[in-house]
KEKE-3310 file (N, C-alpha, C; in steps of 0.2 Angstrom, whole numbers, plus 5000, padded with zeros to 4 digits):
npx = (5473:5477:5481:5478:5483:5477:5480:5473:5465:5457:5451:5446:5443:5453:5461:5474:5473:5465:5475:5485:5476:5474:5487:5493:5484:5488:5501:5499:5491:5478:5462:5465:5462:5458:5459:5455:5458:5451:5451:5437:5425:5434:5448:5468:5474:5469:5454:5438:5433:5430:5419:5408:5410:5405:5400:5413:5418:5409:5413:5426:5424:5417:5426:5435:5439:5438:5435:5431:5437:5434:5445:5446:5441:5448:5462:5462:5464:5478:5495:5507:5513:5504:5494:5497:5501:5489:5481:5489:5488:5474:5475:5483:5477:5466:5469:5468:5475:5488:5499:5504:5501:5509:5509:5523:5536:5549:5548:5555:5555:5566:5575:5568:5563:5575:5577:5567:5571:5583:5576:5569:5578:5586:5595:5590:5578:5583:5592:5581:5574:5584:5586:5571:5570:5578:5570:5565:5553:5540:5543:5555:5564:5564:5569:5583:5587:5586:5595:5607:5608:5606:5614:5617:5608:5598:5589:5579:5567:5561:5552:5535:5526:5535:5541:5528:5527:5538:5533:5523:5531:5538:5528:5524:5535:5535:5524:5527:5521:5518:5513:5518:5528:5524:5527:5521:5527:5522:5511:5506:5501:5511:5512:5500:5500:5493:5492:5490:5485:5479:5473:5473:5472:5459:5452:5454:5448:5435:5433:5431:5420:5421:5419:5429:5426:5433:5445:5441:5438:5424:5416:5417:5414:5401:5395:5400:5393:5377:5378:5379:5369:5359:5360:5369:5383:5400:5412:5419:5432:5428:5414:5410:5413:5407:5401:5412:5421:5412:5410:5427:5427:5421:5428:5440:5452:5466:5475:5470:5470:5474:5492:5494:5506:5520:5519:5510:5496:5491:5495:5486:5473:5472:5472:5461:5450:5448:5449:5442:5441:5444:5455:5462:5466:5473:5484:5489:5493:5502:5520:5537:5539:5529:5520:5508:5498:5498:5491:5480:5474:5475:5465:5453:5451:5448:5437:5430:5429:5439:5451:5468:5469:5459:5466:5477:5473:5472:5464:5449:5439:5433:5426:5415:5414:5410:5408:5411:5406:5418:5425:5415:5417:5430:5428:5420:5430:5439:5431:5432:5445:5450:5452:5446:5430:5419:5411:5395:5383:5380:5372:5375:5386:5384:5385:5398:5414:5420:5429:5426:5414:5413:5422:5413:5404:5412:5413:5399:5398:5406:5401:5389:5393:5399:5387:5381:5386:5377:5367:5354:5340:5336:5347:5354:5351:5352:5361:5360:5372:5372:5361:5368:5372:5384:5391:5386:5390:5382:5387)
npy = (5586:5571:5560:5543:5531:5515:5502:5489:5471:5463:5449:5438:5450:5451:5448:5452:5462:5471:5473:5482:5492:5499:5501:5509:5520:5523:5527:5538:5547:5552:5556:5554:5548:5534:5529:5516:5509:5498:5482:5476:5465:5457:5450:5453:5441:5435:5430:5427:5438:5431:5436:5448:5465:5474:5469:5466:5479:5486:5477:5481:5494:5493:5488:5498:5506:5523:5527:5519:5515:5511:5500:5500:5486:5484:5487:5480:5468:5468:5467:5466:5478:5487:5486:5493:5506:5511:5511:5522:5531:5534:5539:5548:5558:5560:5570:5574:5565:5561:5551:5534:5518:5504:5485:5476:5463:5467:5480:5491:5506:5514:5504:5499:5509:5513:5502:5502:5514:5511:5500:5508:5513:5516:5507:5496:5494:5490:5479:5471:5470:5463:5450:5446:5445:5434:5424:5423:5424:5437:5440:5433:5440:5452:5450:5446:5458:5465:5460:5462:5478:5480:5471:5462:5465:5464:5453:5458:5458:5447:5443:5443:5455:5464:5466:5471:5483:5490:5493:5502:5513:5515:5519:5531:5539:5540:5547:5559:5563:5569:5562:5553:5539:5525:5509:5497:5482:5466:5455:5439:5425:5420:5429:5420:5408:5395:5397:5406:5423:5423:5426:5418:5406:5406:5407:5393:5386:5390:5386:5372:5370:5375:5387:5399:5406:5411:5415:5429:5446:5450:5462:5462:5446:5448:5454:5445:5434:5438:5438:5425:5419:5426:5419:5422:5413:5410:5415:5405:5401:5390:5392:5398:5392:5385:5397:5404:5396:5397:5409:5410:5403:5409:5418:5424:5431:5433:5443:5456:5456:5460:5457:5447:5442:5439:5427:5421:5424:5415:5403:5403:5404:5393:5381:5388:5385:5371:5364:5355:5362:5375:5373:5364:5373:5382:5374:5369:5379:5384:5389:5390:5404:5411:5414:5407:5416:5426:5420:5416:5431:5435:5426:5429:5443:5441:5437:5445:5454:5465:5476:5475:5489:5496:5494:5502:5515:5528:5528:5535:5541:5541:5530:5528:5516:5513:5521:5532:5545:5552:5549:5555:5568:5570:5567:5577:5587:5583:5583:5596:5598:5586:5583:5573:5565:5561:5548:5544:5541:5530:5532:5545:5543:5544:5556:5559:5559:5548:5538:5536:5531:5519:5512:5510:5503:5491:5489:5487:5476:5466:5463:5459:5446:5440:5439:5428:5416:5414:5405:5408:5413:5426:5433:5433:5443:5456:5472:5478:5485:5498:5504:5503:5511:5520:5510:5516:5522:5528:5534)
npz = (5540:5536:5521:5515:5501:5496:5486:5481:5482:5490:5491:5497:5510:5523:5541:5538:5529:5537:5547:5539:5537:5549:5553:5545:5546:5559:5558:5551:5559:5570:5564:5550:5534:5524:5508:5496:5481:5472:5465:5453:5447:5442:5444:5446:5446:5434:5436:5441:5455:5471:5479:5473:5467:5474:5485:5493:5492:5502:5512:5514:5518:5529:5538:5539:5529:5522:5509:5495:5480:5462:5454:5437:5426:5415:5418:5431:5425:5420:5419:5433:5433:5424:5432:5444:5439:5435:5446:5454:5446:5445:5460:5460:5451:5460:5467:5483:5488:5499:5503:5498:5503:5504:5506:5511:5510:5514:5522:5520:5516:5509:5503:5492:5486:5482:5473:5464:5458:5450:5442:5434:5425:5409:5407:5413:5406:5394:5396:5400:5387:5381:5386:5385:5371:5370:5372:5386:5399:5404:5419:5422:5414:5420:5432:5428:5422:5434:5442:5434:5436:5450:5458:5470:5477:5469:5475:5482:5474:5473:5480:5481:5485:5488:5474:5469:5474:5471:5458:5460:5466:5455:5446:5453:5449:5436:5434:5440:5452:5467:5479:5493:5497:5506:5517:5524:5534:5528:5537:5543:5534:5519:5503:5492:5499:5509:5521:5537:5537:5524:5508:5498:5505:5511:5499:5495:5504:5504:5491:5493:5500:5513:5526:5532:5544:5555:5551:5545:5547:5557:5554:5540:5538:5541:5530:5520:5523:5522:5508:5505:5512:5503:5492:5484:5480:5484:5469:5456:5443:5437:5437:5427:5417:5405:5398:5397:5386:5377:5373:5367:5359:5348:5343:5332:5331:5342:5342:5346:5360:5374:5379:5370:5360:5350:5343:5353:5352:5342:5346:5359:5352:5344:5354:5360:5354:5352:5365:5378:5393:5402:5407:5401:5390:5395:5401:5388:5381:5388:5390:5394:5392:5394:5408:5419:5424:5417:5405:5409:5412:5398:5393:5400:5397:5382:5383:5390:5381:5382:5374:5369:5366:5374:5386:5387:5388:5400:5414:5412:5422:5440:5450:5464:5476:5488:5504:5519:5531:5534:5522:5512:5515:5510:5498:5494:5494:5483:5471:5469:5464:5456:5440:5433:5430:5442:5448:5454:5453:5441:5428:5425:5417:5403:5399:5398:5389:5375:5378:5391:5391:5384:5392:5403:5398:5396:5409:5414:5406:5410:5423:5420:5415:5426:5433:5429:5434:5446:5457:5457:5446:5448:5451:5441:5431:5418:5416:5427:5433:5429:5438:5451:5466:5476:5492:5507:5522:5534:5548)
capx = (5470:5481:5476:5484:5480:5480:5477:5470:5459:5452:5449:5442:5446:5456:5465:5481:5471:5463:5481:5487:5473:5475:5494:5493:5482:5490:5507:5497:5488:5470:5458:5467:5457:5462:5457:5456:5459:5450:5449:5431:5424:5437:5457:5474:5477:5464:5449:5433:5434:5426:5413:5407:5415:5400:5400:5419:5418:5406:5418:5431:5421:5415:5433:5441:5441:5434:5433:5432:5437:5435:5449:5442:5443:5455:5468:5462:5467:5485:5503:5508:5516:5499:5489:5499:5500:5483:5479:5493:5487:5469:5476:5487:5471:5461:5470:5468:5480:5495:5503:5501:5504:5508:5513:5530:5540:5554:5547:5560:5554:5572:5578:5563:5565:5582:5577:5563:5575:5588:5574:5565:5584:5586:5598:5587:5575:5588:5594:5576:5572:5589:5583:5565:5571:5581:5564:5563:5546:5543:5545:5562:5568:5564:5574:5588:5588:5587:5602:5612:5608:5607:5618:5617:5602:5591:5585:5572:5563:5560:5547:5529:5524:5540:5540:5522:5527:5542:5530:5519:5537:5540:5523:5525:5541:5532:5518:5531:5519:5519:5512:5522:5526:5526:5525:5520:5528:5517:5511:5503:5504:5516:5507:5497:5501:5487:5493:5491:5482:5481:5468:5474:5470:5454:5447:5454:5444:5427:5431:5432:5415:5422:5419:5434:5425:5439:5450:5438:5436:5418:5411:5418:5410:5393:5393:5399:5386:5372:5379:5380:5362:5355:5360:5376:5389:5407:5412:5426:5432:5424:5407:5409:5417:5403:5402:5419:5422:5407:5414:5432:5426:5419:5434:5444:5458:5466:5480:5468:5468:5482:5497:5493:5510:5525:5515:5505:5490:5491:5495:5480:5469:5472:5470:5454:5444:5447:5451:5435:5440:5449:5462:5466:5468:5480:5490:5491:5495:5508:5528:5542:5540:5522:5517:5500:5494:5498:5487:5473:5472:5473:5458:5447:5452:5447:5430:5426:5430:5445:5456:5474:5468:5457:5470:5482:5470:5472:5457:5446:5434:5433:5419:5414:5410:5408:5411:5408:5406:5423:5425:5412:5419:5434:5425:5418:5436:5442:5427:5436:5452:5452:5451:5441:5424:5419:5405:5392:5378:5381:5367:5380:5391:5382:5387:5406:5416:5419:5433:5422:5406:5415:5425:5409:5401:5416:5412:5394:5396:5409:5397:5382:5396:5401:5382:5380:5389:5374:5363:5346:5340:5335:5352:5357:5347:5358:5361:5361:5378:5368:5358:5372:5375:5389:5386:5386:5389:5381:5387)
capy = (5578:5566:5556:5537:5528:5509:5498:5483:5468:5461:5443:5441:5453:5447:5451:5455:5468:5477:5476:5486:5499:5501:5503:5516:5525:5524:5530:5546:5551:5553:5560:5552:5546:5528:5528:5511:5507:5490:5479:5476:5459:5451:5453:5452:5434:5433:5425:5431:5438:5427:5439:5454:5471:5478:5467:5467:5487:5486:5474:5486:5502:5491:5486:5504:5510:5528:5528:5514:5517:5504:5499:5496:5479:5483:5487:5475:5461:5469:5465:5471:5485:5490:5487:5498:5513:5512:5512:5526:5536:5537:5543:5556:5563:5562:5578:5573:5560:5564:5546:5528:5514:5498:5480:5471:5460:5472:5484:5496:5511:5516:5499:5499:5515:5512:5496:5507:5521:5508:5496:5514:5516:5514:5501:5490:5492:5488:5473:5467:5469:5457:5443:5445:5444:5427:5418:5422:5427:5444:5441:5431:5445:5458:5449:5446:5465:5467:5456:5469:5484:5481:5464:5457:5469:5462:5449:5462:5458:5440:5443:5447:5461:5469:5468:5475:5490:5494:5495:5506:5518:5518:5523:5538:5543:5542:5553:5564:5563:5573:5559:5552:5531:5522:5503:5492:5475:5462:5451:5434:5421:5421:5429:5414:5402:5391:5397:5413:5428:5424:5427:5411:5400:5407:5405:5386:5384:5391:5381:5365:5371:5377:5395:5399:5414:5414:5420:5434:5450:5450:5466:5459:5443:5449:5456:5440:5430:5441:5437:5418:5418:5427:5414:5424:5409:5412:5412:5403:5402:5385:5392:5402:5388:5384:5402:5405:5391:5397:5415:5409:5398:5414:5423:5423:5435:5436:5447:5462:5456:5464:5452:5441:5445:5434:5420:5418:5423:5408:5397:5402:5404:5384:5378:5390:5381:5364:5361:5355:5365:5381:5373:5361:5377:5385:5369:5367:5385:5388:5388:5393:5411:5412:5414:5405:5422:5429:5416:5418:5437:5435:5423:5433:5449:5439:5435:5450:5459:5468:5474:5481:5498:5498:5493:5508:5521:5530:5529:5541:5542:5539:5528:5528:5510:5514:5528:5533:5550:5554:5548:5559:5575:5570:5566:5583:5591:5580:5585:5604:5597:5582:5584:5567:5563:5559:5543:5542:5538:5527:5535:5553:5541:5545:5563:5558:5557:5541:5533:5534:5528:5512:5508:5509:5498:5485:5486:5484:5470:5461:5462:5454:5440:5439:5437:5421:5411:5413:5399:5411:5415:5434:5436:5434:5448:5459:5478:5480:5490:5505:5506:5503:5518:5516:5508:5522:5520:5536:5535)
capz = (5540:5530:5518:5511:5496:5495:5480:5483:5478:5495:5487:5502:5515:5530:5546:5536:5527:5543:5549:5535:5537:5555:5555:5540:5549:5567:5556:5549:5564:5572:5559:5544:5529:5519:5502:5493:5474:5473:5458:5453:5448:5441:5449:5442:5444:5428:5438:5443:5462:5475:5479:5468:5469:5479:5492:5494:5494:5508:5518:5515:5521:5537:5540:5541:5523:5522:5502:5490:5472:5458:5449:5431:5424:5410:5421:5436:5422:5417:5423:5438:5431:5423:5439:5449:5435:5434:5453:5456:5441:5449:5466:5459:5449:5463:5470:5488:5492:5503:5503:5495:5507:5502:5510:5507:5514:5517:5527:5521:5510:5507:5499:5490:5483:5477:5468:5459:5453:5445:5438:5431:5421:5404:5407:5415:5401:5388:5398:5401:5381:5377:5390:5382:5364:5370:5374:5394:5401:5407:5424:5421:5411:5424:5437:5425:5422:5440:5444:5431:5438:5456:5460:5475:5480:5466:5479:5485:5467:5473:5486:5477:5488:5487:5469:5467:5479:5466:5453:5462:5465:5448:5443:5455:5446:5429:5435:5444:5457:5474:5484:5495:5498:5514:5517:5531:5534:5529:5542:5541:5529:5512:5497:5488:5503:5512:5528:5540:5535:5518:5504:5494:5509:5511:5494:5494:5509:5500:5485:5496:5503:5520:5525:5538:5547:5561:5546:5540:5552:5560:5550:5534:5537:5540:5522:5516:5526:5519:5501:5504:5514:5498:5487:5479:5484:5481:5463:5453:5436:5434:5437:5420:5410:5399:5396:5394:5381:5372:5370:5366:5352:5343:5343:5327:5331:5348:5341:5348:5365:5379:5381:5365:5353:5348:5342:5358:5349:5336:5350:5362:5346:5342:5359:5363:5348:5352:5370:5381:5397:5403:5412:5396:5386:5398:5400:5381:5379:5393:5389:5399:5391:5396:5415:5418:5426:5410:5400:5412:5410:5392:5391:5402:5391:5375:5386:5392:5375:5382:5368:5370:5366:5382:5393:5384:5389:5405:5417:5410:5427:5446:5451:5470:5478:5496:5508:5524:5531:5532:5514:5509:5515:5506:5491:5491:5492:5477:5466:5467:5463:5452:5433:5431:5432:5449:5445:5461:5449:5434:5423:5423:5412:5396:5397:5397:5383:5372:5382:5398:5390:5382:5398:5408:5395:5397:5416:5416:5402:5414:5428:5418:5415:5432:5437:5426:5440:5452:5455:5457:5442:5449:5453:5434:5427:5417:5416:5434:5435:5427:5444:5457:5469:5481:5498:5512:5531:5537:5554)
cpx = (5474:5478:5482:5478:5481:5476:5478:5465:5454:5448:5449:5447:5449:5460:5470:5479:5468:5469:5484:5483:5476:5483:5494:5490:5483:5498:5506:5494:5482:5467:5460:5463:5461:5456:5459:5454:5457:5447:5440:5430:5427:5445:5460:5477:5472:5459:5444:5435:5428:5418:5412:5410:5410:5400:5408:5420:5414:5409:5422:5429:5419:5421:5438:5441:5436:5431:5436:5431:5437:5440:5446:5444:5449:5461:5470:5467:5473:5490:5502:5510:5510:5494:5492:5500:5494:5480:5482:5490:5478:5469:5479:5481:5468:5462:5471:5472:5487:5501:5499:5506:5502:5511:5520:5533:5547:5554:5551:5560:5561:5575:5573:5563:5570:5581:5574:5566:5579:5582:5570:5570:5582:5590:5595:5582:5578:5590:5588:5573:5577:5585:5575:5566:5576:5575:5562:5555:5548:5545:5553:5566:5569:5570:5581:5591:5589:5595:5609:5613:5608:5611:5616:5610:5596:5587:5578:5566:5559:5555:5540:5527:5530:5540:5534:5522:5532:5538:5525:5524:5538:5533:5522:5530:5539:5528:5522:5525:5521:5517:5517:5521:5528:5525:5525:5522:5522:5517:5506:5506:5506:5509:5506:5499:5495:5487:5493:5484:5482:5474:5466:5470:5463:5449:5448:5449:5436:5427:5429:5424:5415:5420:5422:5432:5429:5444:5447:5435:5427:5413:5411:5414:5403:5390:5394:5395:5380:5373:5378:5370:5356:5357:5367:5383:5395:5408:5419:5424:5427:5416:5405:5411:5413:5403:5408:5422:5418:5410:5421:5432:5423:5423:5438:5452:5460:5473:5479:5470:5475:5485:5497:5498:5515:5524:5509:5498:5488:5491:5488:5474:5467:5469:5463:5448:5443:5448:5444:5435:5445:5455:5467:5469:5474:5485:5492:5496:5503:5516:5532:5542:5534:5520:5510:5498:5493:5492:5481:5470:5470:5466:5453:5446:5447:5439:5426:5426:5435:5450:5463:5473:5465:5461:5476:5479:5471:5465:5454:5439:5435:5427:5420:5411:5407:5411:5408:5407:5412:5426:5421:5414:5425:5433:5424:5424:5439:5439:5430:5441:5454:5450:5445:5435:5423:5411:5402:5386:5380:5377:5371:5384:5390:5383:5394:5408:5417:5422:5428:5416:5409:5419:5419:5404:5404:5412:5406:5393:5400:5406:5391:5387:5397:5394:5379:5381:5383:5369:5355:5345:5339:5341:5357:5355:5353:5356:5360:5367:5375:5365:5362:5373:5380:5385:5389:5386:5388:5381:5394)
cpy = (5576:5560:5550:5534:5520:5505:5492:5477:5464:5455:5438:5446:5449:5450:5455:5462:5474:5477:5481:5494:5501:5503:5509:5521:5528:5528:5537:5550:5551:5557:5558:5548:5540:5529:5521:5510:5500:5487:5478:5468:5453:5455:5450:5445:5430:5427:5431:5432:5432:5429:5445:5460:5475:5476:5467:5475:5488:5484:5478:5490:5500:5490:5492:5508:5517:5528:5523:5516:5513:5506:5496:5490:5479:5483:5482:5467:5464:5465:5468:5478:5490:5491:5493:5504:5515:5516:5520:5533:5540:5541:5549:5561:5565:5570:5579:5570:5561:5558:5539:5525:5508:5492:5477:5469:5462:5475:5491:5500:5513:5510:5498:5504:5515:5508:5499:5511:5516:5502:5502:5515:5512:5508:5495:5488:5487:5480:5467:5465:5462:5450:5442:5443:5436:5421:5418:5426:5433:5445:5438:5436:5450:5456:5447:5453:5468:5464:5461:5475:5486:5476:5462:5461:5467:5457:5452:5460:5451:5438:5445:5454:5467:5471:5473:5483:5494:5496:5502:5514:5520:5521:5530:5542:5544:5547:5560:5565:5566:5568:5555:5544:5530:5514:5500:5485:5470:5457:5446:5430:5425:5423:5422:5408:5401:5393:5404:5417:5427:5423:5420:5406:5400:5405:5398:5384:5384:5388:5375:5366:5373:5384:5396:5406:5415:5417:5427:5440:5450:5455:5465:5452:5442:5451:5449:5435:5431:5438:5429:5416:5419:5424:5415:5419:5412:5410:5410:5402:5397:5385:5395:5398:5387:5391:5406:5401:5394:5404:5414:5406:5403:5420:5421:5426:5437:5440:5454:5463:5458:5457:5447:5444:5439:5427:5417:5419:5418:5403:5396:5402:5395:5382:5380:5386:5374:5360:5360:5359:5372:5379:5368:5367:5381:5380:5368:5372:5387:5385:5391:5401:5413:5410:5411:5412:5427:5428:5417:5425:5438:5433:5427:5440:5449:5438:5440:5457:5466:5469:5478:5488:5500:5499:5499:5514:5523:5530:5535:5544:5540:5537:5525:5522:5510:5519:5529:5542:5556:5554:5553:5566:5575:5570:5573:5588:5589:5583:5593:5604:5592:5586:5578:5567:5559:5554:5541:5537:5537:5531:5542:5549:5543:5552:5564:5557:5550:5537:5531:5530:5519:5508:5507:5504:5492:5484:5484:5476:5464:5459:5459:5447:5438:5436:5431:5415:5409:5410:5403:5414:5424:5437:5437:5440:5453:5468:5481:5484:5498:5507:5506:5509:5514:5515:5513:5520:5528:5537:5536)
cpz = (5533:5527:5514:5507:5497:5489:5483:5479:5484:5494:5492:5507:5522:5535:5543:5533:5532:5545:5546:5536:5544:5555:5550:5544:5557:5564:5554:5554:5565:5565:5552:5541:5524:5515:5498:5486:5473:5466:5458:5455:5444:5442:5444:5441:5437:5431:5441:5453:5465:5476:5476:5471:5475:5485:5496:5496:5501:5514:5520:5521:5529:5541:5541:5535:5523:5514:5499:5482:5467:5454:5442:5428:5419:5414:5426:5432:5418:5422:5428:5438:5429:5427:5443:5445:5435:5440:5455:5452:5444:5456:5466:5456:5453:5467:5476:5492:5494:5501:5500:5502:5505:5506:5507:5513:5518:5523:5526:5513:5506:5501:5493:5483:5478:5471:5461:5454:5448:5441:5433:5425:5415:5402:5410:5410:5394:5391:5398:5393:5379:5381:5386:5374:5364:5372:5382:5393:5404:5413:5425:5420:5415:5428:5433:5425:5428:5444:5441:5434:5446:5461:5465:5479:5476:5471:5482:5479:5469:5477:5480:5479:5487:5478:5465:5469:5474:5461:5454:5463:5459:5444:5445:5452:5440:5430:5438:5450:5463:5479:5485:5496:5506:5514:5524:5530:5535:5535:5541:5537:5520:5508:5494:5492:5506:5519:5531:5538:5527:5513:5501:5498:5511:5506:5493:5498:5506:5494:5488:5500:5511:5521:5534:5541:5551:5557:5542:5546:5552:5555:5543:5532:5538:5533:5519:5518:5522:5511:5500:5507:5507:5491:5482:5482:5481:5472:5462:5446:5433:5434:5431:5416:5404:5395:5392:5387:5375:5368:5365:5359:5347:5341:5336:5328:5338:5348:5346:5356:5370:5381:5375:5357:5353:5347:5347:5355:5345:5342:5355:5357:5344:5347:5361:5359:5348:5360:5374:5389:5398:5405:5405:5392:5388:5398:5394:5379:5382:5390:5396:5398:5394:5403:5415:5420:5421:5406:5403:5412:5403:5391:5395:5400:5387:5378:5387:5386:5376:5377:5371:5371:5372:5386:5393:5387:5396:5409:5418:5417:5434:5449:5459:5470:5483:5499:5514:5525:5531:5525:5509:5508:5512:5499:5488:5490:5484:5472:5464:5465:5457:5443:5429:5433:5437:5449:5453:5457:5441:5428:5420:5418:5406:5394:5397:5391:5380:5376:5388:5397:5389:5389:5403:5403:5395:5404:5417:5411:5407:5419:5427:5418:5420:5435:5434:5430:5445:5450:5455:5451:5442:5448:5446:5429:5426:5417:5422:5437:5434:5432:5450:5461:5475:5487:5502:5519:5533:5545:5557)
residu = (MET:LYS:THR:ALA:GLY:ILE:ILE:CYS:GLU:TYR:ASN:PRO:PHE:HIS:PRO:GLY:HIS:ALA:TYR:HIS:ILE:GLU:GLN:THR:ARG:GLU:ALA:LEU:GLY:ALA:GLY:SER:VAL:VAL:ILE:CYS:ILE:MET:SER:GLY:ASP:PHE:VAL:GLN:ARG:GLY:GLU:PRO:ALA:VAL:PHE:ASN:LYS:HIS:ALA:ARG:ALA:ALA:ALA:ALA:ALA:GLU:CYS:GLY:ALA:ASP:LEU:VAL:ILE:GLU:LEU:PRO:VAL:PRO:TYR:ALA:LEU:SER:SER:ALA:GLU:GLY:PHE:ALA:ALA:ALA:GLY:VAL:TYR:ILE:LEU:ASP:ARG:LEU:GLY:VAL:CYS:ASP:PHE:ILE:SER:PHE:GLY:SER:GLU:SER:GLY:ASP:ILE:GLY:SER:LEU:THR:GLU:ALA:ALA:ARG:ALA:MET:ASN:SER:ALA:GLU:ALA:ASP:LYS:SER:ALA:GLY:GLU:TRP:LEU:ASP:LYS:GLY:LEU:SER:TYR:ALA:SER:ALA:GLN:GLN:LYS:ALA:ALA:ASP:ALA:VAL:LEU:GLY:SER:LYS:SER:LYS:ILE:LEU:ARG:SER:PRO:ASN:ASN:LEU:LEU:GLY:ILE:GLU:TYR:LEU:LYS:ALA:LEU:MET:ARG:TYR:ASP:SER:GLN:ILE:LEU:PRO:MET:THR:ILE:LYS:ARG:ALA:GLY:GLY:GLU:HIS:ASP:SER:ASP:SER:GLY:TRP:SER:ALA:SER:GLY:ILE:ARG:LYS:ALA:LEU:LYS:SER:GLY:GLU:ILE:PRO:TRP:GLU:LEU:ILE:PRO:GLU:PRO:ALA:ALA:ALA:VAL:TYR:LYS:ASN:GLU:ILE:ASP:SER:GLY:ARG:LEU:PRO:VAL:PHE:VAL:GLU:ASP:HIS:GLU:ALA:ALA:VAL:LEU:SER:ARG:LEU:ARG:MET:ILE:ASP:ASP:PHE:SER:ILE:PHE:PRO:GLY:ALA:SER:GLY:GLY:LEU:GLU:ASN:ARG:ILE:GLY:LYS:TYR:ALA:ALA:ALA:GLU:PRO:SER:VAL:SER:ALA:ILE:LEU:GLU:LYS:THR:LYS:THR:LYS:ARG:TYR:ALA:MET:SER:ARG:LEU:ARG:ARG:LEU:LEU:MET:CYS:ALA:VAL:LEU:GLY:ILE:THR:ALA:GLU:ASP:ALA:ALA:VAL:PRO:PRO:PRO:TYR:ILE:ARG:ILE:LEU:ALA:MET:ASN:ARG:LYS:GLY:MET:LYS:LEU:LEU:ALA:SER:ALA:ARG:LYS:LYS:THR:GLU:LEU:PRO:VAL:ILE:THR:LYS:PRO:SER:SER:VAL:ILE:LYS:LEU:ASN:LYS:ASN:ALA:VAL:ARG:LEU:PHE:ASP:ILE:GLU:ALA:SER:ALA:ALA:ASP:PHE:TYR:ALA:LEU:ALA:HIS:LYS:ASN:PRO:LYS:ASP:ARG:ILE:GLY:ARG:GLN:GLU:TRP:LYS:ARG:SER:PRO:TYR:ILE:ILE:ASP:HIS)
# end
């Protein structure tokens, strides 16, 4: 039985995601198992997910994922490098994963691996550092470094899924992992476009009050319809705005949060205390050096109390969000091999080390903050994360 891991957000799940799972399973053969490492209630864009993590994990399981594991919030709210490294770390430490499968624009694992090796070199690090010192953004400095070490082949880094795939490959090299990489050529709409199989396009429609059920696989749609029927409407950053502003105005020192350095901590502190909206804070803080995504992540980490130290510690546990029978069987095997605690009952966290307890406290607090966006008071009750068991498909 072959096993593949997919690092994902499913925000929300769409046919391109289903295609990726299907193509991965087809490549590995009958009986293969698909593990998804999925962001929780907040995603790498630095925003709340449109549906909570438990609904998105259930949707993934209903659409073919055998085991869904949470990517904890400090790593979900990281740069592409940190996001990829944490996901690969969990897959590697799980001890039962044979492959990592990711979507890419190129579909060519050889060229992506070549690029990853080049970007993992001391020469690339030196070049990127020099460009950062000259005031370029992290993304621009990385592209300049790629131009230096890859020449004309550096164009492969200009596509977002290729770039994230290269970060997965770099993480495999860093951990000296035995997991083998594979890539599925991306199908559907472009990343962050409003057309085709695009999560961005679906989010835009949801924000406008439309529900594009035709762009969502039926099993996932059934889960999301239940959320909506229960009054838990799609969540957007604007739904938290007053709470975000309140928390930001209580912070004196932004330097402790991930990504706040080089004077950015002072800029964001100045505008967070004075501006009337999240969008105004972001617009006033943004410069050529700081990408909007970095600023959104910094703000959300500050709001949730996630420090740079929290994001620097490797994930101290493996938390299960959803599984089917194949996933249960794989999990039983993983428990015998992994050195990390496997959490299915949140109450068991209190017996773990201080890093694990600290992380789950952050996770539970983030879930409480996310719940504030719900319209129905009963859905805003706190401390519910300590009671949530995995979603199980027992058939």
